[in-house]
Every structure is written in C-alpha cells, then in structure tokens.
N, C-alpha and C positions, 0 to 999 in steps of 0.2 A: 504494500500500500504506500502510495506516495503522498507525503504531507507537503502542503504549500503554505507559505507565510503570507499573511495579509499584505496587500499591495500598499497599505497605509503605513507599514512598518519600514523603517530604514534598516540598512544592513547592520548598523551598530546599535540598534534598539533592542534591549533585552526583554522588554515587556510587549508581547504581541500574541495574537492567536494564530493558530495554524488550522487548516482544514484539509480533509481527505474525503474522497467519495468512494463508497462501496455500493454494490448493487441496490441495496434497499435503504441506505442512510447517507446523510452527510455528517461527518464527524468533526467536532471542534475540540481543540485542546489548547492548553496554556504552553507556550513555547519554553517557558522556564521549567516546566515539569512534564516532559514528554512521556514519562511512564505513569503519570497520575491519571485522575479521572478524565473521561471524555464525555462530551455532550453529544448525543445522537439525535439528529433531526430527520424527520421524513423529508424526502426529496421535494415534496410539494409545499413545505413550510416556507413562508415568506418572512424573513427577518427584517423588521423595520429599523431597529437600533440595536447595536451590539457593542459593548465595551467590556473590559475585564471585570467590572464590578456591577454592571447593569445591562440588561437587555430586555427588549419587548418584542412580542410577535405582532405582525401586522394583522389587522382585523379582517 
C-alpha cells in the first residue's frame, strides 16, 4: 500500500496527514506515527474540513 503526504505539507513539515487507498476504504494516518491508528473512510465520504485536531464531514 502506498501512502501519500498531503499536498499542503512541505517537505520539512513534521506535522501532516498521509492517505492511502485500498479497494473499499480511504485510509488516513498521522505522519509522525505511521504505525499508530488509522482512520478508515468509505470511498464515497466527502470530507469538508480536515486538520490534525478537527475534522467535519460534508452534509
């Protein structure tokens, strides 16, 4: 599985999210803790706002 870093993160920014796609989910993880918990979203989920401390789903 290939993880991609957020396009809003700079190369030297330690705080960012990474995403990976698998057949039935979109996975999100904290780049500082790659072996930690992952958020699994359905491919049809629309994310309105996402930050390391706060996120909301679109209505």
